[in-house]
C-alpha positions in Angstrom: 206.9 126.3 316.1 204.9 129.0 318.0 207.2 128.8 321.1 210.3 129.2 318.9 208.7 132.2 317.2 207.8 133.9 320.5 211.4 133.4 321.8 212.8 135.1 318.6 210.3 138.0 319.1 211.3 138.4 322.7 215.0 138.5 321.8 214.3 141.2 319.2 212.2 143.3 321.6 214.9 143.2 324.3 217.6 144.1 321.8 215.4 147.0 320.6 214.9 148.3 324.1 218.5 148.0 324.9 219.4 150.0 321.7 216.9 152.7 322.4 218.3 153.1 325.9 221.8 153.6 324.7 221.0 156.0 321.9 224.0 158.2 320.8 226.1 156.2 323.1 225.7 158.9 326.0 223.4 159.6 328.9 221.3 162.9 328.8 222.7 165.7 331.1 221.1 165.9 334.5 219.6 169.5 335.2 221.2 171.4 337.9 219.3 171.3 341.2 217.2 174.3 342.0 217.6 175.8 345.3 214.9 174.6 347.6 214.2 171.5 345.6 214.5 168.1 347.1 217.1 165.5 346.2 217.2 164.8 342.5 215.0 161.9 341.3 216.7 158.5 340.9 217.8 157.8 337.3 215.5 155.3 335.5 217.2 152.1 334.2 218.1 151.8 330.6 215.5 149.0 330.0 212.1 149.3 331.6 211.8 146.4 334.0 208.0 146.6 334.0 207.9 146.2 330.3 210.2 143.2 330.3 208.1 141.6 333.0 205.0 142.1 330.9 206.6 140.5 327.9 207.8 137.5 329.9 204.3 137.0 331.2 202.9 137.1 327.7 205.5 134.5 326.5 204.6 132.3 329.5 200.9 132.4 328.5 201.7 131.6 324.9 203.9 128.6 325.9 201.2 127.4 328.3 198.6 127.5 325.5 200.9 125.8 322.9 199.9 122.2 322.0 202.6 119.6 322.5 203.5 117.3 319.5 201.4 114.2 319.4 203.3 111.0 320.3 202.5 109.4 316.9 203.5 112.5 314.9 206.7 112.1 313.0 209.3 114.9 312.9 208.9 117.2 309.9 212.1 115.8 308.3 210.6 112.3 308.4 207.2 113.5 307.2 208.9 115.2 304.2 210.8 112.0 303.3 209.5 110.5 300.0 207.7 107.1 300.3 209.7 104.0 299.1 209.4 103.2 295.5 207.3 100.1 294.7 210.3 98.6 292.9 212.7 99.0 295.8 214.1 95.6 296.9 214.5 94.5 300.5 216.9 91.7 301.3 216.5 89.8 304.6 217.0 86.4 306.2 214.0 84.2 307.2 214.9 80.6 307.1 217.0 81.4 304.0 218.1 84.4 301.9 215.1 86.2 300.7 214.3 89.3 298.6 211.1 91.1 297.9 210.0 94.4 296.4 208.3 97.0 298.6 204.9 96.2 297.3 205.6 92.4 297.6 204.7 91.9 294.0 207.9 90.0 293.4 209.7 87.7 295.9 212.7 85.4 295.6 214.6 83.0 297.7 218.1 81.6 297.0 219.4 78.5 298.7 221.0 75.2 298.4 222.1 72.1 300.2 225.2 70.1 300.7 225.2 66.4 301.8 228.5 64.7 302.1 228.4 60.9 303.0 231.1 58.5 304.0 231.0 54.9 305.3 232.0 51.3 305.2 230.2 48.2 304.0 230.8 44.7 305.5 229.2 41.9 303.6 229.3 38.1 304.0 230.0 35.7 301.2 226.4 34.8 300.7 225.3 38.4 300.3 228.0 39.0 297.7 227.0 35.9 295.8 223.4 37.1 296.0 224.1 40.5 294.5 226.8 39.2 292.2 229.6 41.4 293.3 231.6 43.0 296.1 230.6 46.3 297.6 233.4 48.6 298.7 233.7 51.5 301.3 232.8 54.8 299.7 232.7 58.6 300.3 230.9 61.0 298.0 228.7 64.1 297.8 225.2 62.7 297.9 223.7 66.1 297.0 225.1 69.5 296.0 222.2 71.6 295.0 221.3 75.3 294.5 217.8 76.7 293.9 215.8 79.8 293.3 212.2 80.1 294.1 209.5 82.7 294.7 206.3 84.4 293.6 205.3 87.0 291.0 202.3 89.3 291.6 201.5 87.1 294.6 199.8 84.4 292.5 202.5 83.0 290.2 205.0 80.6 291.9 208.2 79.4 290.4 211.2 77.3 291.3 214.5 76.2 289.7 216.7 73.6 291.3 219.9 72.0 290.0 222.0 69.2 291.5 225.8 69.2 290.8 226.5 66.0 292.6 227.3 63.0 290.5 229.8 64.5 288.0 228.6 64.1 284.4 225.1 63.1 285.8 224.3 66.7 287.0 220.6 67.1 286.5 217.5 69.1 287.0 215.5 68.6 290.2 212.4 70.8 290.8 211.9 73.1 287.8 208.4 74.4 287.5 206.0 77.4 287.5 202.4 77.6 288.5 199.3 79.4 289.7 199.0 79.5 293.5 195.3 79.9 293.3 192.6 79.3 290.7 188.9 78.1 290.8 190.2 74.5 290.9 193.1 75.2 293.3 196.8 75.6 292.8 198.1 74.5 289.4 201.7 73.5 288.8 203.5 72.7 285.5 207.1 71.4 284.9 209.2 68.8 286.7 208.5 68.1 290.4 207.6 65.2 292.6 204.4 63.3 292.0 202.0 63.4 294.9 202.8 60.0 296.4 204.3 58.9 299.8 204.8 60.9 302.9 208.6 60.1 303.1 209.1 60.9 299.4 207.4 64.3 299.7 209.4 65.2 302.8 212.6 67.0 301.7 215.8 65.1 302.1 216.9 67.9 304.3 214.3 66.9 306.8 213.9 63.1 306.6 214.9 61.2 309.8 217.4 58.9 308.2 220.1 59.4 305.7 218.2 57.6 303.1 214.5 56.8 302.6 213.2 53.4 303.3 213.7 50.5 300.8 210.0 50.6 300.0 210.6 54.0 298.4 211.9 52.1 295.3 208.3 51.4 294.4 207.1 55.0 294.5 207.2 57.5 291.7 209.5 60.5 292.2 210.2 63.6 290.1 208.7 63.6 286.6 207.4 66.2 284.2 203.7 66.9 284.1 200.8 69.0 285.4 199.3 68.9 288.9 196.3 70.5 290.6 196.5 70.7 294.4 194.6 72.4 297.3 193.7 72.2 301.0 190.7 73.2 303.1 190.7 76.5 305.1 192.0 75.0 308.3 194.6 73.0 306.4 193.6 69.7 308.0 192.8 68.1 304.6 194.9 68.2 301.4 194.6 66.8 298.0 196.6 66.6 294.8 196.3 65.0 291.4 198.2 65.1 288.2 199.3 63.6 284.9 203.0 62.9 284.4 205.5 61.6 281.8 208.4 59.5 283.1 211.7 61.3 283.3 214.1 58.9 284.9 217.2 60.9 283.9 215.9 64.2 285.4 216.7 66.0 282.2 213.3 67.6 281.9 212.7 65.8 278.6 210.5 62.8 277.6 209.8 61.1 274.3 207.1 58.5 274.1 203.8 57.6 272.7 200.9 57.6 275.1 203.1 56.8 278.2 201.2 59.0 280.7 200.9 58.3 284.4 198.0 59.5 286.6 198.8 60.1 290.3 196.7 61.3 293.2 197.0 61.7 297.0 194.9 62.8 300.0 195.9 63.5 303.5 193.9 64.2 306.7 194.8 65.5 310.2 192.3 64.2 312.7 194.6 65.6 315.4 196.6 68.8 315.2 197.3 70.6 318.5 199.9 73.0 320.0 201.1 74.1 316.6 202.0 70.6 315.5 203.5 69.4 318.8 200.7 66.8 318.9 199.3 65.5 315.6 198.0 62.5 313.8 198.5 62.2 310.0 196.8 59.8 307.7 197.1 59.6 304.0 196.5 57.5 300.9 197.7 57.6 297.3 197.2 55.9 294.0 199.0 55.9 290.7 198.3 54.3 287.4 201.7 53.6 285.8 202.0 53.1 282.0 204.7 50.8 280.9 207.9 52.1 279.2 207.9 50.5 275.8 205.9 47.5 277.2 208.2 47.0 280.1 208.0 47.7 283.9 210.9 47.1 286.3 211.8 47.8 290.0 215.1 47.6 291.8 216.8 48.7 295.0 220.3 49.1 296.5 218.8 49.1 300.0 218.4 52.1 302.4 221.9 53.5 301.8 223.4 55.7 299.2 226.8 54.1 299.2 226.3 50.7 297.6 226.7 50.5 293.8 225.0 47.2 293.1 221.3 46.4 293.3 220.5 44.1 296.1 217.1 43.2 294.6 215.7 43.6 291.1 212.8 42.4 289.1 214.4 42.8 285.7 212.1 43.9 282.8 208.5 42.7 283.2 206.4 42.5 280.1 203.3 44.5 281.1 200.9 47.1 279.9 200.6 49.0 283.2 200.8 48.8 287.0 198.6 50.1 289.8 200.4 51.6 292.7 198.6 51.9 296.1 200.0 53.7 299.1 198.9 54.0 302.7 200.7 56.4 305.2 200.4 57.3 308.8 202.3 59.4 311.3 201.9 60.2 315.0 203.8 63.0 316.8 203.5 63.5 320.6 206.1 66.1 321.6 209.6 64.6 321.2 208.2 61.2 320.3 207.3 60.4 316.7 206.1 57.2 314.9 205.7 56.9 311.1 205.0 54.1 308.7 203.9 53.4 305.1 202.8 50.5 302.9 203.2 50.5 299.1 202.0 47.8 296.6 202.6 47.6 292.9 200.0 45.4 291.1 201.6 44.7 287.7 199.3 44.0 284.7 201.6 41.4 283.2 201.2 40.3 279.5 201.3 36.7 280.4 200.9 34.4 283.5 199.7 35.7 286.8 199.9 39.3 287.8 202.6 39.9 290.4 201.9 42.0 293.5 205.2 43.6 294.7 205.2 45.1 298.2 207.2 47.3 300.4 206.7 48.8 303.9 208.5 50.4 306.8 207.9 51.7 310.4 210.1 53.9 312.4 210.2 55.7 315.7 212.2 58.7 316.8 212.9 60.5 320.0 214.4 64.0 320.6 216.5 63.7 323.7 216.6 67.5 324.0 212.8 68.0 323.8 212.2 69.3 320.3 209.5 67.8 318.0 209.2 67.2 314.3 207.7 70.1 312.3 204.8 69.6 310.0 203.7 71.5 306.9 199.9 71.5 307.0 199.5 72.9 303.5 201.2 70.0 301.8 200.9 67.2 304.3 204.6 66.5 304.8 207.3 67.2 307.5 209.5 70.2 307.7 212.6 71.7 309.2 212.8 71.3 313.0 213.3 74.3 315.3 216.4 73.7 317.4 215.8 75.0 321.0 219.5 75.8 321.8 221.7 75.8 318.9 225.3 74.7 319.3 227.7 77.4 320.5 225.1 79.8 321.8 225.1 80.3 325.6 226.5 76.8 326.1 223.9 75.1 323.9 224.6 71.7 322.3 221.9 71.7 319.6 219.2 69.0 319.4 219.8 65.3 319.6 217.5 62.6 318.0 217.5 58.8 318.3 215.7 56.8 315.7 215.1 53.2 314.7 213.5 51.7 311.5 212.5 48.3 310.3 211.5 47.8 306.6 211.0 45.3 303.9 210.9 45.1 300.0 209.6 42.0 298.4 210.1 41.9 294.6 209.2 38.2 294.2 205.7 37.1 293.3 204.0 35.0 290.7 206.5 34.6 287.8 208.7 37.5 289.0 211.7 36.5 291.1 213.5 39.7 292.2 214.4 38.8 295.7 213.5 40.1 299.1 215.4 42.6 301.3 214.7 43.4 304.9 216.6 46.0 306.8 217.0 47.4 310.3 218.4 51.0 310.7 219.6 52.8 313.8 220.2 56.4 313.6 221.6 59.3 315.7 221.1 62.8 314.5 222.9 65.9 315.9 221.3 69.1 314.9 223.8 71.9 315.5 221.2 74.4 314.4 218.1 74.2 312.3 220.2 74.2 309.1 223.2 72.0 310.0 223.2 68.4 311.2 225.5 65.4 311.4 223.9 62.0 310.9 225.1 58.6 312.0 223.4 55.5 310.6 224.0 51.8 311.0 222.1 49.5 308.6 221.8 45.7 308.9 220.4 44.0 305.8 219.2 40.5 305.3 218.9 39.4 301.7 216.8 36.5 300.2 218.3 36.6 296.7 216.6 35.7 293.5 217.3 32.2 292.2 217.0 30.5 295.5 220.5 31.0 296.7 221.4 31.1 300.5 220.4 34.2 302.5 223.1 36.8 303.0 223.8 39.6 305.4 225.4 43.0 305.3 226.3 45.8 307.7 226.7 49.4 306.6 228.1 52.2 308.7 227.6 55.7 307.5 228.0 59.3 308.5 226.6 62.5 306.7 227.5 66.1 307.1 224.5 68.1 306.0 224.1 71.8 305.5 221.2 73.8 303.9 220.4 77.5 303.4 
């Protein structure tokens, strides 16, 4: 500002000198030379050169003494700009469409998922006789969901998720609110997944196969209730416990007298290195299940979403309650991953011996392109993978994963004869990017049906087009 001011002053001074030298628009008359005088003196210039030189020297000294603007100083126009209002909303993309106020007191994320499945089923006569019907080829939207989630004042969490797949069976999924932090940890109320099973608590967007293992038929899923959960500071240990009411129809409604289930889970990371590229996960869960009107039952169509008939089923077991036990483990070493679980339901039958119904699985996967499975330390479950070179970018072909799984579900013990199903699944996953993948699964099932009939076999070929945002 000082330099600009001095330049303006200099211009005014020079203009004034020029004006004074040209006063009246004429030069003064030169006196006649006197005889004997020397030559007439030279005429002085209109503007005094010495005075101009002096002024320029003063300006130079002022400029030399002026302080330059500091690098971190903002221009005056920027400094005068009013600060953003606390209620202003910023929209951006970070693993989904997100919004937040300038003071971060309110955040929201909008998203969804679309899973479209198609496939063929080939069964032998003994398998059809064992299930009491004939399975057909099918194609359907396995999931078509939208959701909104976020936080309020940094401590209140909320989520609303609805599934449109299934026609008239549209239903609630996760619908809850909660405190992110309290003296006893996080508190969540509403409908959400009970804390049981690594595979169940891993989102269907991020499981390795198109469907969870057959043993998952024994585990509780989404129900309405209240849960307390927390983790240690380094997030190597997590725990969760809650009380729930069965809501098998996912309507967010339950009516019953005293039918309350208690479920708890703990996980531990004895190894967690290189931001999850190398890890060992261990976990255990327990659930005390109350009977529904004095009855408990389990069934499964196998590790595929296409069949319409249960392959194994206990029917209604007269019982007061059942104790569920779950053990889980996973190992990740770069692109290689191994995971397994064991689940047992010990039913407290009203009469006869108490049946123990078991299920288990083990699988291995390998990323041909070098990626690794991602892990959420705060919840003890797996997450979305980061694709190294997404399809279509600089010649990238996305990520490719090979996987194989073997599992079993035994629903026959004591007086219960529900059958036994073993399955082998081979999978190939093509991740075009972190949000889009195409999955190919082949499932071979071997059935020991209830009633002592001959063993049957079935082969299922499936493909899924999956997209999330």
